[in-house]
C-alpha positions as CSV (number, residue, x, y, z in Angstrom):
1,M,-10.9,17.5,34.8
2,D,-13.4,16.7,32.3
3,A,-12.4,14.8,29.2
4,T,-12.2,17.0,26.2
5,I,-14.4,16.4,23.2
6,E,-11.2,15.1,21.4
7,D,-10.5,12.5,24.0
8,R,-14.0,11.4,24.2
9,L,-14.3,11.1,20.3
10,K,-11.1,9.0,20.2
11,A,-12.5,6.7,23.0
12,E,-15.7,6.3,21.0
13,A,-13.8,5.7,17.8
14,E,-12.0,2.9,19.6
15,R,-15.1,1.4,20.8
16,L,-16.5,1.3,17.3
17,G,-13.6,-0.8,16.1
18,F,-11.2,2.0,14.7
19,A,-7.5,1.3,15.6
20,A,-6.3,4.7,14.9
21,C,-7.9,8.2,15.2
22,G,-6.3,11.7,14.6
23,I,-7.4,15.2,13.9
24,T,-6.0,17.8,11.6
25,H,-7.2,21.1,10.1
26,A,-9.4,21.2,7.0
27,S,-7.4,23.9,5.1
28,D,-6.3,23.0,1.6
29,N,-2.6,22.1,1.3
30,P,-1.0,23.6,-1.9
31,L,2.0,21.4,-1.9
32,R,-0.1,18.2,-1.7
33,A,-2.3,19.5,-4.5
34,S,0.8,20.2,-6.6
35,R,2.2,16.9,-6.1
36,L,-1.1,15.4,-7.2
37,Q,-1.2,17.6,-10.3
38,A,2.3,16.6,-11.3
39,W,1.3,12.8,-10.8
40,L,-1.7,13.3,-13.1
41,D,0.3,15.3,-15.6
42,D,2.7,12.4,-15.9
43,G,-0.1,10.0,-16.6
44,R,0.9,7.8,-13.7
45,H,-2.9,7.3,-12.8
46,G,-3.5,5.1,-15.8
47,S,-7.1,4.9,-16.8
48,M,-8.3,6.1,-13.5
49,E,-10.0,9.2,-15.1
50,W,-11.9,9.9,-11.9
51,M,-8.7,11.0,-10.4
52,E,-8.6,13.9,-13.0
53,T,-12.4,14.7,-13.2
54,R,-12.6,15.5,-9.5
55,F,-9.1,17.0,-9.2
56,E,-10.5,20.4,-8.0
57,H,-12.3,18.8,-5.2
58,R,-9.4,16.6,-4.4
59,R,-7.0,19.6,-3.7
60,G,-8.1,19.6,-0.1
61,P,-10.9,19.4,2.3
62,Q,-12.2,22.8,1.9
63,S,-12.2,22.6,-1.9
64,L,-14.7,19.9,-1.4
65,W,-16.6,21.4,1.4
66,P,-15.8,25.0,2.3
67,E,-17.5,24.9,5.7
68,A,-15.2,22.3,6.9
69,N,-12.8,23.3,9.8
70,S,-11.5,20.0,11.0
71,V,-10.7,16.5,9.7
72,I,-11.0,13.4,11.7
73,A,-8.8,10.7,10.2
74,L,-9.4,7.1,11.1
75,G,-7.9,3.8,10.5
76,M,-9.4,0.3,10.9
77,S,-6.9,-2.6,11.0
78,Y,-7.1,-5.7,8.8
79,A,-3.8,-7.1,10.0
80,P,-3.5,-10.7,8.7
81,A,-2.9,-13.7,11.1
82,S,-1.0,-15.5,8.3
83,D,1.9,-14.6,5.9
84,P,0.5,-12.8,2.8
85,M,3.4,-14.2,0.9
86,A,2.7,-17.9,1.7
87,L,1.1,-18.7,-1.6
88,A,3.9,-17.1,-3.7
89,G,5.2,-20.6,-5.0
90,V,2.0,-22.5,-5.0
91,T,1.1,-22.1,-8.7
92,D,-2.1,-24.1,-8.8
93,H,-3.6,-21.7,-6.2
94,A,-4.4,-18.1,-6.7
95,R,-3.4,-15.2,-4.5
96,I,-5.9,-12.6,-3.4
97,S,-4.9,-9.4,-1.6
98,V,-5.4,-9.8,2.2
99,Y,-7.8,-6.7,2.2
100,A,-10.2,-8.5,-0.3
101,Q,-10.4,-11.8,1.5
102,G,-13.1,-10.6,4.0
103,A,-16.0,-8.4,4.0
104,D,-16.1,-5.2,1.7
105,Y,-14.4,-2.6,3.8
106,H,-16.4,0.1,2.2
107,D,-19.5,-1.0,4.0
108,T,-17.8,-1.8,7.3
109,V,-15.8,1.4,7.5
110,K,-18.6,3.6,6.3
111,R,-21.1,2.3,8.6
112,N,-19.0,2.8,11.6
113,L,-17.9,6.4,10.4
114,K,-21.7,7.2,10.2
115,T,-22.1,6.0,13.8
116,L,-19.1,8.0,15.0
117,A,-20.4,11.1,13.1
118,R,-23.8,10.8,14.7
119,W,-22.2,10.5,18.1
120,L,-20.3,13.7,17.4
121,V,-23.5,15.6,16.4
122,A,-25.2,14.4,19.6
123,E,-22.2,15.6,21.7
124,V,-22.1,19.0,20.1
125,P,-25.6,19.8,18.5
126,G,-25.6,21.8,15.4
127,T,-22.1,20.4,14.2
128,G,-21.9,19.6,10.5
129,V,-20.4,16.4,9.4
130,K,-19.6,14.5,6.3
131,V,-18.1,11.0,6.1
132,F,-15.9,9.5,3.4
133,V,-14.4,6.1,2.6
134,D,-12.2,5.7,-0.5
135,T,-14.9,6.5,-3.3
136,A,-14.9,10.3,-2.6
137,P,-12.4,12.8,-3.9
138,V,-10.4,12.8,-0.5
139,M,-6.8,12.4,0.0
140,E,-7.0,10.0,2.9
141,K,-3.3,9.1,3.1
142,P,-1.9,12.7,3.3
143,L,-4.7,13.6,5.6
144,G,-3.9,10.7,7.9
145,E,-0.3,11.5,8.1
146,A,-1.3,15.2,8.9
147,A,-3.6,13.9,11.7
148,G,-0.7,11.9,13.2
149,I,-2.1,8.3,12.7
150,G,1.0,7.3,10.6
151,W,3.0,8.4,7.6
152,Q,3.0,7.7,3.9
153,G,5.8,5.3,3.4
154,K,8.1,4.8,0.4
155,H,5.4,2.5,-1.2
156,T,3.0,5.5,-0.9
157,N,0.7,3.8,1.5
158,M,0.0,4.5,5.1
159,V,2.4,3.0,7.8
160,S,1.7,3.1,11.4
161,R,4.0,2.3,14.3
162,Q,1.3,0.3,16.0
163,H,-0.5,-1.3,13.0
164,G,2.1,-1.5,10.2
165,S,0.7,-1.2,6.7
166,W,-2.7,-2.7,7.4
167,L,-5.1,0.1,7.8
168,F,-8.3,0.9,5.9
169,L,-8.7,4.7,6.0
170,G,-11.7,6.8,6.4
171,A,-12.3,10.5,7.1
172,I,-14.9,12.7,8.9
173,Y,-15.0,16.4,7.8
174,T,-16.6,18.7,10.3
175,T,-17.5,22.2,10.9
176,L,-16.4,21.9,14.6
177,N,-13.1,23.6,15.4
178,M,-11.0,21.0,17.2
179,T,-7.6,20.6,18.5
180,W,-5.2,19.1,16.0
181,D,-2.8,16.3,16.7
182,V,0.9,16.4,15.9
183,P,1.4,15.1,12.3
184,G,2.9,11.8,11.6
185,V,6.8,11.5,11.2
186,D,8.4,9.6,8.4
187,R,10.2,6.6,9.9
188,C,11.1,4.7,6.8
189,G,14.7,5.7,7.2
190,S,17.1,4.0,4.8
191,C,14.9,0.9,4.4
192,M,14.1,0.0,0.7
193,A,12.3,-3.3,1.4
194,C,9.1,-2.2,-0.4
195,Q,11.0,-0.8,-3.4
196,D,13.0,-4.0,-3.8
197,A,10.0,-6.3,-3.4
198,C,7.8,-4.8,-6.3
199,P,7.7,-7.4,-9.0
200,T,7.0,-4.9,-11.7
201,Q,9.1,-2.0,-10.6
202,A,6.2,0.2,-10.1
203,F,8.2,2.7,-8.0
204,P,10.1,5.2,-10.2
205,A,11.6,6.5,-6.9
206,P,10.8,6.2,-3.2
207,Y,7.5,7.9,-2.3
208,Q,6.4,7.8,-6.0
209,L,4.0,5.2,-7.6
210,D,3.4,4.6,-11.4
211,A,0.0,2.9,-11.1
212,R,0.3,1.7,-14.8
213,R,3.0,-0.8,-13.6
214,C,1.3,-1.7,-10.3
215,I,-0.2,-5.2,-10.1
216,S,-3.1,-3.9,-7.9
217,Y,-4.0,-1.4,-10.6
218,L,-3.7,-3.9,-13.4
219,T,-5.8,-6.5,-11.7
220,I,-8.5,-4.1,-10.2
221,E,-8.8,-0.8,-12.0
222,H,-7.5,-1.7,-15.6
223,K,-10.2,-2.8,-17.9
224,G,-8.4,-3.8,-20.9
225,P,-5.9,-6.5,-21.8
226,I,-3.0,-6.5,-19.3
227,P,0.2,-5.5,-21.1
228,E,2.2,-8.4,-21.9
229,E,5.4,-7.0,-20.3
230,F,3.8,-7.4,-16.9
231,R,2.0,-10.8,-17.3
232,A,4.8,-13.1,-16.2
233,A,5.5,-10.9,-13.2
234,M,2.0,-11.2,-12.0
235,G,2.6,-14.9,-11.0
236,N,-0.5,-16.2,-9.4
237,R,-1.8,-12.8,-8.2
238,I,-5.4,-12.4,-9.4
239,Y,-6.7,-9.5,-7.3
240,G,-4.4,-6.9,-5.9
241,C,-0.8,-7.5,-4.7
242,D,0.4,-7.4,-1.0
243,D,4.2,-7.5,-1.7
244,C,5.3,-4.0,-0.9
245,L,3.1,-4.0,2.2
246,A,3.9,-7.4,3.4
247,V,7.8,-6.8,3.6
248,C,7.4,-3.6,5.5
249,P,9.4,-4.1,8.9
250,W,6.8,-2.1,10.8
251,N,4.4,-4.9,10.4
252,S,6.2,-6.8,13.1
253,F,4.2,-4.4,15.4
254,A,0.8,-5.2,13.7
255,K,-1.4,-7.6,15.6
256,A,-4.1,-9.7,13.9
257,A,-6.0,-9.6,17.2
258,R,-6.5,-5.9,16.7
259,A,-8.1,-6.4,13.3
260,N,-11.8,-5.9,12.9
261,R,-13.7,-9.0,12.8
262,A,-15.4,-8.2,9.7
263,F,-12.2,-8.5,7.7
264,L,-11.4,-12.1,8.8
265,P,-10.7,-14.0,5.7
266,R,-13.4,-16.2,4.1
267,A,-12.1,-19.8,4.0
268,E,-12.8,-20.1,0.2
269,L,-10.8,-17.0,-0.7
270,V,-7.5,-17.7,1.4
271,A,-6.1,-20.2,-1.2
272,P,-8.6,-20.8,-4.0
273,R,-7.8,-23.1,-6.8
274,L,-7.3,-21.7,-10.1
275,A,-9.3,-24.5,-11.7
276,E,-12.3,-23.7,-9.8
277,L,-12.0,-20.0,-10.5
278,L,-11.6,-20.5,-14.3
279,A,-14.9,-22.3,-14.4
280,L,-16.9,-19.4,-13.0
281,D,-19.7,-17.9,-15.2
282,D,-21.2,-14.6,-14.4
283,A,-23.9,-16.1,-12.0
284,G,-21.2,-18.3,-10.2
285,F,-18.8,-15.3,-9.9
286,R,-21.7,-13.1,-8.3
287,T,-22.5,-15.8,-5.8
288,L,-19.0,-16.6,-4.7
289,F,-18.1,-12.9,-4.2
290,S,-21.3,-11.6,-2.8
291,G,-20.4,-9.1,-0.1
292,S,-16.8,-8.9,-1.3
293,P,-14.9,-6.0,-2.8
294,I,-13.9,-8.4,-5.7
295,K,-17.4,-8.4,-7.0
296,R,-17.1,-4.7,-8.3
297,I,-14.7,-5.7,-11.1
298,G,-17.1,-8.2,-12.7
299,R,-16.6,-11.8,-14.0
300,D,-14.8,-10.8,-17.1
301,R,-12.0,-8.8,-15.5
302,F,-11.6,-11.5,-12.9
303,V,-11.5,-14.3,-15.3
304,R,-8.8,-12.4,-17.3
305,N,-6.7,-12.2,-14.2
306,C,-7.1,-15.9,-13.5
307,L,-6.0,-16.8,-17.0
308,I,-2.8,-14.8,-16.6
309,A,-2.3,-16.9,-13.4
310,A,-3.0,-20.1,-15.3
311,G,-0.5,-19.2,-18.1
312,N,2.2,-18.6,-15.3
313,S,1.3,-21.8,-13.5
314,G,3.1,-24.3,-15.8
315,D,0.1,-26.7,-14.9
316,Q,-0.9,-28.3,-18.2
317,A,-3.9,-29.8,-16.4
318,L,-5.4,-26.3,-16.8
319,L,-5.1,-26.2,-20.5
320,L,-8.4,-27.7,-21.2
321,Q,-10.1,-25.0,-19.1
322,V,-7.9,-22.2,-20.7
323,S,-8.9,-23.5,-24.1
324,A,-12.4,-23.5,-23.4
325,L,-12.2,-19.7,-22.9
326,L,-10.6,-19.0,-26.3
327,A,-14.0,-18.3,-27.7
328,D,-15.2,-16.3,-24.7
329,P,-17.6,-13.4,-25.8
330,D,-15.4,-11.0,-24.0
331,P,-12.3,-10.2,-26.3
332,V,-10.3,-9.3,-23.3
333,V,-10.9,-12.7,-21.7
334,A,-10.3,-14.5,-25.1
335,D,-7.0,-12.7,-25.5
336,A,-5.8,-13.7,-22.1
337,A,-6.8,-17.3,-22.8
338,S,-4.8,-17.3,-26.1
339,W,-1.8,-16.0,-24.1
340,A,-2.2,-18.6,-21.3
341,A,-2.7,-21.5,-23.8
342,G,0.6,-20.5,-25.6
343,R,2.4,-20.3,-22.4
344,L,1.1,-23.7,-21.2
345,T,1.8,-25.3,-24.5
346,A,5.3,-24.0,-24.4
347,F,6.0,-25.5,-20.9
348,P,8.1,-28.7,-21.1
């Protein structure tokens, strides 16, 4: 019997480096849309205004593209080879989220999505396709669950039985009517590891996230001063936070060997020294983070994060560098420098 288009698609996706591939319908889901609206109404998206402005398109695939009939949900593994928590107590070094230690996933995933979409059009001429990675108004995680590549865990991220919590997600919308896969089944059970691990209590309840309390949001999306109530809890995390992902028991099944090589960590980003990062000017920042997702937050926001980590370090050897930033032209950087200097001076 000849292989179906669905089977051939999944084989091609695997060849292109996707660890997971599933198919679901493109119909809007009123329940998902209502949950998103409630989250927005509660203000839990913080300053991510783009979540509000594109809400109508985010309601579901056909709200964005009415001609869509099927959604191909894909995941690319970035499972780390080492313990993401290894630097938790190494205060003179900074912690960068695993996903940001290698190449920018937007570029890698989108390039391979486009290649897979072209393959599908060649196989079924006349098929319409659109590809999406992260920046479009697409609810990748609920769609991934609907397509059977995993389920949204209690930390609200995708969890896979085979790949744990380490998946970059993308989607292809297509006009082609395809056979759907069985939706993912929640297998979190009674486990509360991710909830208990969060240093800022960003989960009001299981399966709920208040981004305003999340270190990933605070260090990446938040543009102003970081609220003082969260600064000590940030520790030495300067870009993102892996704690709720790293403690997930399902990661015992994730294999670093399955990860796309583009996401292998750059040596200089695995355990960078705070002293070196605090010295970055705009040109130095752009050079160091060329090709990295970190580049998009800019030097000022990044140095703000490093100053918070310096203030938490207790390393008075950093005080000279911190003091030099008290007069930084960016008021948010200057504010963080003042806080860090006060903390370092107060350490015995």
